VOGU-3710 file (C-alpha; in Angstrom, 3 decimals, decimal comma):
1> mdrrlyqgsr> 4,989/-52,915/-30,244  6,964/-56,008/-31,034  6,375/-58,126/-27,949  9,299/-60,437/-28,803  11,732/-57,604/-28,049  10,644/-57,203/-24,454  9,202/-60,535/-23,272  12,343/-61,550/-21,407  12,596/-58,164/-19,713  11,664/-57,720/-16,055
11> nfrfiekfsq> 9,845/-54,601/-17,083  7,751/-56,258/-19,779  4,399/-55,450/-18,145  5,405/-51,862/-17,584  6,604/-51,475/-21,185  3,444/-53,110/-22,455  1,135/-50,816/-20,450  3,250/-47,717/-21,344  2,886/-48,487/-25,026  -0,905/-48,575/-24,675
21> vektiytpes> -1,201/-45,178/-22,975  -2,008/-42,133/-25,111  0,841/-39,642/-24,762  0,989/-35,892/-25,446  4,182/-34,075/-26,327  4,332/-30,445/-25,151  6,682/-28,124/-27,062  7,511/-24,547/-26,017  6,263/-21,960/-28,533  5,999/-24,432/-31,369
31> saevsvnilg> 3,363/-25,573/-33,792  4,524/-29,159/-33,471  2,322/-31,192/-31,092  0,899/-29,100/-28,209  2,350/-25,642/-27,719  3,279/-24,426/-24,217  3,399/-20,730/-23,322  4,115/-20,303/-19,608  4,563/-16,521/-19,656  1,278/-16,028/-21,514
41> sfdvpppgil> -0,619/-17,022/-18,372  0,836/-14,289/-16,153  -2,116/-11,911/-16,189  -2,378/-9,127/-13,650  -4,156/-10,428/-10,526  -7,592/-9,024/-9,771  -7,678/-5,824/-7,656  -8,836/-7,747/-4,560  -5,603/-9,773/-4,533  -3,454/-6,747/-5,299
51> edtdtlasli> -4,928/-4,931/-2,294  -4,433/-7,837/0,127  -0,661/-8,051/0,782  -0,828/-11,482/2,407  -2,752/-13,005/-0,462  -0,483/-11,342/-3,034  2,619/-12,605/-1,221  1,190/-16,114/-1,150  0,421/-15,950/-4,860  3,978/-14,751/-5,607
61> nttvssilah> 5,550/-17,432/-3,427  3,448/-20,210/-5,001  4,215/-19,034/-8,513  7,966/-18,690/-7,945  8,126/-22,023/-6,159  6,293/-23,723/-9,015  8,627/-22,216/-11,592  11,708/-23,228/-9,666  10,366/-26,740/-9,131  10,313/-27,225/-12,949
71> fsievdpast> 14,121/-26,760/-12,805  14,456/-29,071/-9,737  15,309/-26,149/-7,462  13,826/-26,469/-3,969  13,431/-23,314/-1,909  11,993/-23,028/1,559  9,861/-19,838/1,423  10,031/-19,453/5,197  13,840/-19,197/5,136  14,193/-16,799/2,228
81> si> 13,722/-13,058/2,099  13,776/-10,327/-0,563
//
C-alpha cells in the first residue's frame, strides 16, 4: 500500500488496517478463489428431525430466513403462514 495516497484521509487508520488483513474471495461454483455451493449442503435431515414436526418446522424457518437474509429480505416467521 502506498501510504502517501491515504495519509490525509480521515480513514487512514482503517485503510491501513484493512490492507493488512488477509481476505478470502468466495465465488459461486467457480474454480477461482474459494468455491461456494449453497445447495450442496441441503442434505436430508436425520429421521429424528423428520419425525418431530416442531423441530423440522424450526429447521425450515431458520434455513429460509437465512437464505432470505442474504438477499436483505426480512421476514417475521410469526406473522407468515404457508
